[in-house]
DSSP file (Angstrom, degrees, kcal/mol; ACC not computed):
  #  RESIDUE AA STRUCTURE BP1 BP2  ACC     N-H-->O    O-->H-N    N-H-->O    O-->H-N    TCO  KAPPA ALPHA  PHI   PSI    X-CA   Y-CA   Z-CA
    1    1 A X              0   0    0      0, 0.0     2,-0.1     0, 0.0   104,-0.1   0.000 360.0 360.0 360.0 117.0    0.6    6.1   -3.8
    2    2 A X        -     0   0    0    101,-0.1   102,-3.3     1,-0.1     2,-0.3  -0.445 360.0-102.3 -93.3 170.7    1.5    3.2   -1.4
    3    3 A X  E     -A  103   0A   0    100,-0.3     2,-0.5    -2,-0.1   100,-0.2  -0.715  26.1-140.7 -92.5 145.0   -0.4    1.6    1.3
    4    4 A X  E     -A  102   0A   0     98,-3.2    98,-1.9    -2,-0.3     2,-0.3  -0.918  18.9-124.8-105.1 127.7    0.2    2.4    4.9
    5    5 A X  E     +A  101   0A   0     -2,-0.5    96,-0.2    96,-0.2    95,-0.1  -0.562  40.0 160.0 -70.9 128.3    0.0   -0.5    7.4
    6    6 A X  E     -     0   0A   0     94,-3.3    94,-0.2    -2,-0.3    95,-0.2   0.754  12.3-178.7-112.9 -58.4   -2.5    0.3   10.2
    7    7 A X  E     +     0   0A   0     93,-0.8     2,-0.3    92,-0.6    93,-0.2   0.927  34.5 135.5  52.9  55.3   -3.5   -3.0   11.8
    8    8 A X  E     -A   99   0A   0     91,-1.8    91,-3.3     0, 0.0    -1,-0.2  -0.950  57.7-103.3-129.5 150.6   -5.9   -1.5   14.3
    9    9 A X  E     -A   98   0A   0     -2,-0.3     2,-0.3    89,-0.2    89,-0.3  -0.367  31.3-155.3 -71.3 151.2   -9.4   -2.6   15.3
   10   10 A X        -     0   0    0     87,-2.0     2,-0.6    25,-0.1    87,-0.4  -0.880  12.4-130.0-121.5 158.7  -12.4   -0.8   14.0
   11   11 A X  E     -E   34   0B   0     23,-2.6    23,-2.4    -2,-0.3     2,-0.1  -0.917  19.4-142.6-113.0 108.7  -15.9   -0.5   15.6
   12   12 A X  E     -E   33   0B   0     -2,-0.6     2,-0.8    21,-0.2    21,-0.3  -0.402  18.8-122.2 -65.2 145.0  -18.8   -1.4   13.3
   13   13 A X    >   -     0   0    0     19,-2.4     3,-1.5     3,-0.2    19,-0.3  -0.818  37.6-121.3 -88.1 113.8  -21.9    0.7   13.8
   14   14 A X  T 3  S+     0   0    0     -2,-0.8     3,-0.1     1,-0.2    -1,-0.0  -0.162  91.3  28.1 -62.2 147.6  -24.5   -1.9   14.5
   15   15 A X  T 3  S+     0   0    0      1,-0.1     2,-0.7    -3,-0.0    -1,-0.2   0.369  94.4 105.0  85.4  -4.4  -27.6   -2.1   12.3
   16   16 A X    <   +     0   0    0     -3,-1.5    15,-2.3    16,-0.2    16,-0.7  -0.823  43.8 141.1-113.0  92.5  -25.6   -0.8    9.3
   17   17 A X  B     -G   30   0C   0     -2,-0.7     2,-1.1    13,-0.3    13,-0.2  -0.921  57.0-115.1-129.2 155.2  -24.9   -3.6    6.9
   18   18 A X    >   -     0   0    0     11,-1.8     3,-1.9    -2,-0.3    11,-0.3  -0.767  28.2-170.6 -89.4  96.6  -24.8   -4.0    3.2
   19   19 A X  G >  S+     0   0    0     -2,-1.1     3,-1.3     1,-0.3    -1,-0.2   0.698  79.3  69.5 -64.9 -19.5  -27.6   -6.5    2.7
   20   20 A X  G 3  S+     0   0    0      1,-0.2    -1,-0.3    -3,-0.1    -2,-0.0   0.726  96.8  54.8 -68.2 -20.1  -26.7   -6.9   -1.0
   21   21 A X  G <  S+     0   0    0     -3,-1.9     2,-0.3     8,-0.1    -1,-0.2   0.206  73.4 137.0-100.6  15.0  -23.5   -8.7    0.1
   22   22 A X    <   +     0   0    0     -3,-1.3     2,-0.4     6,-0.1     5,-0.1  -0.482  24.6 169.3 -67.1 123.7  -25.2  -11.4    2.3
   23   23 A X    >   -     0   0    0     -2,-0.3     3,-2.2     3,-0.3     2,-0.1  -0.996  43.4 -97.3-134.6 139.0  -23.5  -14.7    1.7
   24   24 A X  T 3  S+     0   0    0     -2,-0.4     3,-0.1     1,-0.3    -2,-0.0  -0.344 109.9   7.5 -57.8 127.8  -24.0  -17.8    3.7
   25   25 A X  T 3  S+     0   0    0      1,-0.3     2,-0.3    -2,-0.1    -1,-0.3   0.347 105.5 111.5  83.6  -6.0  -21.2  -18.2    6.2
   26   26 A X  S <  S-     0   0    0     -3,-2.2    -1,-0.3     1,-0.1    -3,-0.3  -0.734  71.9-109.5-100.2 149.3  -19.8  -14.7    5.5
   27   27 A X        -     0   0    0     -2,-0.3     2,-0.7    -3,-0.1    -4,-0.1  -0.411  35.3-106.0 -71.6 153.0  -19.9  -11.8    7.9
   28   28 A X        -     0   0    0     -2,-0.1     2,-0.3    -6,-0.1    -1,-0.1  -0.725  35.0-128.3 -80.4 115.1  -22.1   -8.9    7.2
   29   29 A X        -     0   0    0     -2,-0.7   -11,-1.8   -11,-0.3     2,-0.1  -0.459  23.3-124.0 -64.9 122.7  -19.9   -6.0    6.0
   30   30 A X  B     -G   17   0C   0     -2,-0.3   -13,-0.3   -13,-0.2     3,-0.1  -0.462   9.7-152.1 -68.7 140.6  -20.7   -2.9    8.0
   31   31 A X  S    S+     0   0    0    -15,-2.3    11,-3.1   -18,-0.2     2,-0.3   0.675  84.4  30.3 -83.7 -17.7  -21.6    0.1    5.9
   32   32 A X  E     + F   0  41B   0    -16,-0.7   -19,-2.4   -19,-0.3     2,-0.3  -0.996  69.2 164.3-139.6 146.1  -20.3    2.4    8.6
   33   33 A X  E     -EF  12  40B   0      7,-2.2     7,-3.2    -2,-0.3     2,-0.4  -0.972  29.7-121.6-153.0 164.9  -17.6    2.0   11.2
   34   34 A X  E     +EF  11  39B   0    -23,-2.4   -23,-2.6    -2,-0.3     2,-0.4  -0.942  24.7 175.3-115.6 132.9  -15.5    4.1   13.6
   35   35 A X  E >  S- F   0  38B   0      3,-2.5     3,-1.9    -2,-0.4   -25,-0.1  -0.988  74.5 -11.6-136.3 126.0  -11.7    4.2   13.6
   36   36 A X  T 3  S-     0   0    0     -2,-0.4    76,-0.1     1,-0.3     3,-0.1   0.836 129.2 -55.1  52.3  37.3   -9.7    6.5   15.9
   37   37 A X  T 3  S+     0   0    0      1,-0.2     2,-0.4    74,-0.1    -1,-0.3   0.499 115.4 112.7  81.8   3.6  -12.9    8.3   16.8
   38   38 A X  E <   -F   35   0B   0     -3,-1.9    -3,-2.5    73,-0.0     2,-0.4  -0.916  62.6-132.4-113.0 135.5  -13.8    9.1   13.2
   39   39 A X  E     -F   34   0B   0     -2,-0.4     2,-0.3    -5,-0.2    -5,-0.2  -0.721  23.0-169.3 -88.2 134.6  -16.9    7.6   11.5
   40   40 A X  E     -F   33   0B   0     -7,-3.2    -7,-2.2    -2,-0.4     2,-0.4  -0.936   9.9-150.5-121.2 145.1  -16.4    6.2    8.0
   41   41 A X  E     -F   32   0B   0     -2,-0.3    33,-2.4    -9,-0.2     2,-0.6  -0.964  18.2-129.3-115.5 131.4  -19.0    5.1    5.4
   42   42 A X  E     +B   73   0A   0    -11,-3.1    31,-0.3    -2,-0.4     3,-0.1  -0.693  29.0 174.0 -79.9 118.4  -18.3    2.3    2.9
   43   43 A X  E     +     0   0A   0     29,-2.2     2,-0.3    -2,-0.6    30,-0.2   0.766  65.0   6.9 -93.3 -31.3  -19.3    3.7   -0.5
   44   44 A X  E     -B   72   0A   0     28,-2.0    28,-2.7     0, 0.0     2,-0.7  -0.985  57.9-136.5-157.0 138.4  -18.0    0.8   -2.6
   45   45 A X  E     -B   71   0A   0     -2,-0.3    26,-0.2    26,-0.2     3,-0.1  -0.893  22.1-179.2 -94.8 115.8  -16.5   -2.7   -2.2
   46   46 A X  E     -     0   0A   0     24,-2.7     2,-0.3    -2,-0.7    25,-0.2   0.783  64.9  -9.7 -85.8 -30.1  -13.7   -2.9   -4.7
   47   47 A X  E     -B   70   0A   0     23,-1.5    23,-2.9     2,-0.0     2,-0.3  -0.975  57.4-167.9-164.6 150.1  -12.6   -6.5   -3.9
   48   48 A X  E     +B   69   0A   0     -2,-0.3     2,-0.3    21,-0.2    21,-0.2  -0.994  14.6 157.4-146.0 149.8  -13.3   -9.3   -1.4
   49   49 A X  E     -B   68   0A   0     19,-1.6    19,-3.2    -2,-0.3     2,-0.3  -0.963  30.5-117.4-160.2 170.0  -11.6  -12.6   -0.7
   50   50 A X  E     -B   67   0A   0     -2,-0.3     2,-0.5    17,-0.2    17,-0.2  -0.887  13.0-144.2-119.1 148.2  -11.1  -15.2    2.0
   51   51 A X  E     -B   66   0A   0     15,-2.7    14,-3.3    -2,-0.3    15,-1.5  -0.960  24.7-174.8-110.4 125.6   -8.0  -16.4    3.9
   52   52 A X  E     -B   64   0A   0     -2,-0.5     2,-0.3    12,-0.3    12,-0.2  -0.785   9.5-178.8-117.9 161.3   -7.9  -20.1    4.7
   53   53 A X  E     -B   63   0A   0     10,-1.9    10,-2.9    -2,-0.3     3,-0.1  -0.970  37.6 -82.1-150.5 163.2   -5.6  -22.3    6.6
   54   54 A X  E     -B   62   0A   0     -2,-0.3     8,-0.2     8,-0.2     7,-0.1  -0.226  58.2 -85.0 -64.9 156.8   -5.3  -26.0    7.5
   55   55 A X    >   -     0   0    0      6,-2.5     3,-1.0     1,-0.1     5,-0.2  -0.336  32.5-136.0 -56.6 139.8   -7.3  -27.5   10.4
   56   56 A X  T 3  S+     0   0    0      1,-0.2    -1,-0.1     2,-0.1    -2,-0.1   0.519 100.7  57.7 -80.5  -4.2   -5.4  -27.1   13.6
   57   57 A X  T 3  S-     0   0    0      0, 0.0    -1,-0.2     0, 0.0    -2,-0.1   0.254 115.9-106.7-111.3  11.1   -6.2  -30.7   14.7
   58   58 A X  S <  S+     0   0    0     -3,-1.0    -2,-0.1     3,-0.1    -4,-0.0   0.668  75.7 132.5  81.0  18.1   -4.7  -32.4   11.7
   59   59 A X  S    S-     0   0    0      2,-0.1     3,-0.1     1,-0.1    -1,-0.1   0.659  70.2-121.4 -79.1 -13.5   -7.8  -33.5    9.8
   60   60 A X  S    S+     0   0    0      1,-0.3     2,-0.1    -5,-0.2    -1,-0.1   0.304  71.7 125.9  91.2 -10.8   -6.6  -32.2    6.4
   61   61 A X        -     0   0    0     -7,-0.1    -6,-2.5     1,-0.0     2,-0.4  -0.392  55.6-131.6 -77.2 160.3   -9.6  -29.9    6.0
   62   62 A X  E     -B   54   0A   0     -8,-0.2     2,-0.4    -3,-0.1    -8,-0.2  -0.918  19.1-159.9-113.6 141.5   -9.1  -26.2    5.4
   63   63 A X  E     -B   53   0A   0    -10,-2.9   -10,-1.9    -2,-0.4     2,-0.5  -0.924  23.7-113.8-123.0 145.5  -11.0  -23.5    7.3
   64   64 A X  E     +B   52   0A   0     -2,-0.4   -12,-0.3   -12,-0.2     3,-0.1  -0.656  35.7 171.2 -75.0 125.1  -11.8  -19.9    6.6
   65   65 A X  E     +     0   0A   0    -14,-3.3    20,-2.6    -2,-0.5    21,-0.5   0.771  61.5  17.8-103.3 -38.1   -9.9  -17.7    9.1
   66   66 A X  E     -BC  51  84A   0    -15,-1.5   -15,-2.7    18,-0.2     2,-0.5  -0.984  55.8-148.3-139.3 148.0  -10.4  -14.2    7.7
   67   67 A X  E     -BC  50  83A   0     16,-2.0    16,-2.3    -2,-0.3     2,-0.3  -0.980  26.4-158.4-112.6 122.0  -12.8  -12.4    5.3
   68   68 A X  E     -BC  49  82A   0    -19,-3.2   -19,-1.6    -2,-0.5     2,-0.4  -0.758  11.6-175.0-106.0 147.1  -11.0   -9.5    3.5
   69   69 A X  E     -BC  48  81A   0     12,-2.7    12,-2.8    -2,-0.3     2,-0.6  -0.989  15.7-157.3-140.4 130.0  -12.5   -6.4    1.9
   70   70 A X  E     +BC  47  80A   0    -23,-2.9   -24,-2.7    -2,-0.4   -23,-1.5  -0.950  34.3 176.5-102.5 118.3  -10.9   -3.7   -0.1
   71   71 A X  E     -BC  45  79A   0      8,-3.1     8,-2.4    -2,-0.6     2,-0.4  -0.814  32.9-141.3-125.2 159.2  -13.2   -0.7    0.1
   72   72 A X  E     -BC  44  78A   0    -28,-2.7   -29,-2.2    -2,-0.3   -28,-2.0  -0.982  27.5-143.3-114.1 132.7  -13.6    2.9   -0.9
   73   73 A X  E >   -B   42   0A   0      4,-2.7     3,-1.9    -2,-0.4   -31,-0.2  -0.381  28.3-103.3 -90.1 171.1  -15.2    5.2    1.7
   74   74 A X  T 3  S+     0   0    0    -33,-2.4   -32,-0.1     1,-0.3    -1,-0.1   0.777 124.6  57.0 -63.3 -26.1  -17.5    8.1    1.1
   75   75 A X  T 3  S-     0   0    0    -34,-0.3    -1,-0.3     2,-0.1   -33,-0.1   0.296 122.7-107.9 -87.5   9.4  -14.5   10.3    1.8
   76   76 A X  S <  S+     0   0    0     -3,-1.9     2,-0.3     1,-0.3    -2,-0.1   0.638  70.8 145.2  74.4  18.2  -12.6    8.6   -1.0
   77   77 A X        -     0   0    0     30,-0.1    -4,-2.7    25,-0.0     2,-0.5  -0.643  42.3-142.6 -80.4 144.3  -10.2    6.7    1.3
   78   78 A X  E     +C   72   0A   0     -2,-0.3    25,-3.1    25,-0.3     2,-0.3  -0.951  29.1 172.9-108.7 124.0   -9.2    3.2    0.1
   79   79 A X  E     -CD  71 102A   0     -8,-2.4    -8,-3.1    -2,-0.5     2,-0.5  -0.935  31.6-143.5-131.7 149.3   -8.9    0.7    2.9
   80   80 A X  E     +CD  70 101A   0     21,-2.0    20,-3.1    -2,-0.3    21,-1.2  -0.977  31.1 173.9-108.0 122.3   -8.4   -3.0    3.4
   81   81 A X  E     -CD  69  99A   0    -12,-2.8   -12,-2.7    -2,-0.5     2,-0.3  -0.908   8.5-166.3-124.6 155.1  -10.4   -4.3    6.3
   82   82 A X  E     -CD  68  98A   0     16,-2.4    16,-2.6    -2,-0.3     2,-0.5  -0.974  16.9-138.1-142.6 159.4  -10.9   -7.8    7.5
   83   83 A X  E     -CD  67  97A   0    -16,-2.3   -16,-2.0    -2,-0.3     2,-0.5  -0.967  18.1-144.0-115.0 125.9  -13.1   -9.9    9.8
   84   84 A X  E     -C   66   0A   0     12,-2.7   -18,-0.2    -2,-0.5   -19,-0.1  -0.806   0.6-155.6 -91.3 124.7  -11.5  -12.6   12.0
   85   85 A X  S    S+     0   0    0    -20,-2.6     2,-0.4    -2,-0.5    -1,-0.1   0.834  86.1  36.6 -68.6 -31.6  -13.7  -15.6   12.4
   86   86 A X  S    S-     0   0    0    -21,-0.5    -1,-0.2    10,-0.1     7,-0.0  -0.983  93.7-117.4-121.1 132.6  -12.0  -16.5   15.7
   87   87 A X        -     0   0    0     -2,-0.4     6,-0.2     1,-0.1     9,-0.1  -0.272  19.2-124.3 -65.4 155.1  -10.9  -13.8   18.2
   88   88 A X  S    S-     0   0    0      7,-0.4     2,-0.3     4,-0.3    -1,-0.1   0.857  84.7 -15.2 -68.3 -36.8   -7.2  -13.5   18.9
   89   89 A X  S    S-     0   0    0      1,-0.1     3,-0.3     0, 0.0    -1,-0.2  -0.945  74.4 -92.8-157.1 171.9   -7.7  -13.9   22.7
   90   90 A X  S >  S+     0   0    0     -2,-0.3     3,-1.2     1,-0.2     4,-0.2   0.873 123.7  53.2 -61.0 -38.0  -10.5  -13.8   25.3
   91   91 A X  T 3  S+     0   0    0      1,-0.2     3,-0.3     2,-0.1    -1,-0.2   0.817 113.8  42.8 -66.4 -29.7   -9.7  -10.1   26.0
   92   92 A X  T >  S+     0   0    0     -3,-0.3     3,-1.6     1,-0.2    -4,-0.3   0.157  76.0 117.6-101.8  17.9  -10.1   -9.3   22.3
   93   93 A X  T <  S+     0   0    0     -3,-1.2    -1,-0.2     1,-0.3    -2,-0.1   0.766  78.6  48.3 -62.9 -23.1  -13.2  -11.4   21.6
   94   94 A X  T 3  S+     0   0    0     -3,-0.3     2,-1.3    -4,-0.2     3,-0.3   0.598  93.1  83.4 -90.1 -10.4  -15.2   -8.4   20.7
   95   95 A X    <   +     0   0    0     -3,-1.6    -7,-0.4     1,-0.2    -1,-0.1  -0.729  46.8 135.0 -94.2  90.1  -12.5   -7.0   18.3
   96   96 A X        +     0   0    0     -2,-1.3   -12,-2.7   -86,-0.2     2,-0.4   0.636  52.4  70.3-110.0 -21.2  -13.3   -9.0   15.2
   97   97 A X  E     - D   0  83A   0    -87,-0.4   -87,-2.0    -3,-0.3     2,-0.4  -0.852  63.2-177.1-102.7 134.9  -13.1   -6.2   12.5
   98   98 A X  E     -AD   9  82A   0    -16,-2.6   -16,-2.4    -2,-0.4     2,-0.7  -0.984  28.3-136.9-134.9 140.8   -9.7   -4.7   11.7
   99   99 A X  E     +AD   8  81A   0    -91,-3.3   -91,-1.8    -2,-0.4   -92,-0.6  -0.884  27.9 175.6 -90.8 117.4   -8.4   -1.9    9.5
  100  100 A X  E     +     0   0A   0    -20,-3.1   -94,-3.3    -2,-0.7   -93,-0.8   0.921  57.1   2.7 -91.9 -54.1   -5.3   -3.4    7.9
  101  101 A X  E     -AD   5  80A   0    -21,-1.2   -21,-2.0   -96,-0.2     2,-0.4  -0.932  52.2-154.6-136.4 160.4   -4.1   -0.8    5.4
  102  102 A X  E     -AD   4  79A   0    -98,-1.9   -98,-3.2    -2,-0.3     2,-0.4  -1.000  33.8-111.4-132.1 131.6   -5.0    2.7    4.2
  103  103 A X  E >>  -A    3   0A   0    -25,-3.1     3,-1.3    -2,-0.4     4,-0.6  -0.509  38.9-126.2 -67.9 119.0   -4.0    4.0    0.8
  104  104 A X  T 34 S+     0   0    0   -102,-3.3    -1,-0.1    -2,-0.4    -3,-0.0  -0.353  87.5  21.7 -67.5 141.8   -1.4    6.6    1.3
  105  105 A X  T 34 S+     0   0    0      3,-0.3    -1,-0.2  -104,-0.1     4,-0.1   0.327 103.8  85.8  86.3  -8.4   -2.0   10.0   -0.2
  106  106 A X  T <4 S+     0   0    0     -3,-1.3    -2,-0.1     2,-0.1    -1,-0.1   0.849  95.0  32.9 -90.5 -38.2   -5.7    9.6   -0.5
  107  107 A X  S  < S-     0   0    0     -4,-0.6     2,-0.6     1,-0.3    -3,-0.1   0.671  85.5-151.0 -95.3 -18.3   -6.8   10.7    3.0
  108  108 A X  S    S+     0   0    0      2,-0.0    -1,-0.3     0, 0.0    -3,-0.3  -0.744  70.0  23.4  79.9-124.3   -4.2   13.4    3.9
  109  109 A X  S    S-     0   0    0     -2,-0.6     2,-0.2    -4,-0.1     3,-0.0  -0.532  80.0-128.1 -80.1 141.9   -3.8   13.4    7.7
  110  110 A X        -     0   0    0     -2,-0.2     2,-0.1     1,-0.1    -1,-0.1  -0.608  32.3-101.9 -81.3 146.1   -4.6   10.3    9.8
  111  111 A X        -     0   0    0     -2,-0.2     2,-0.2   -76,-0.1    -1,-0.1  -0.411  39.7-120.2 -63.8 145.9   -6.9   10.7   12.7
  112  112 A X        -     0   0    0    -76,-0.1     2,-0.4    -2,-0.1    -1,-0.1  -0.585  22.8-109.7 -87.5 150.4   -5.1   10.8   16.1
  113  113 A X              0   0    0     -2,-0.2    -1,-0.1     1,-0.1   -76,-0.1  -0.672 360.0 360.0 -77.6 130.0   -5.8    8.3   18.8
  114  114 A X              0   0    0     -2,-0.4    -1,-0.1     0, 0.0   -77,-0.0   0.385 360.0 360.0-113.0 360.0   -7.6   10.0   21.7
């Protein structure tokens, strides 16, 4: 079973966070979110990591750009989602959570965009 690249924004359901995963400076992982009109619940965090890059102003420091999570949902889907610390553009400033990949063969049919 391979992963399918999705690279689409997801909408966290506010007020639903995993308080056990609170870490200073890290985003609060939503326990529920909506993708393509379907609600998903995070049942388990399988892995988490950070993506860093050099300072854009040449100071030599490294900054966290993304927080990644590999999760299993209540419906047994395996997904990689990430949080962007800085929005891509002004128009996308509210789109900070993204579904990157979906484990192929686990979910069956993908929800359609409506």
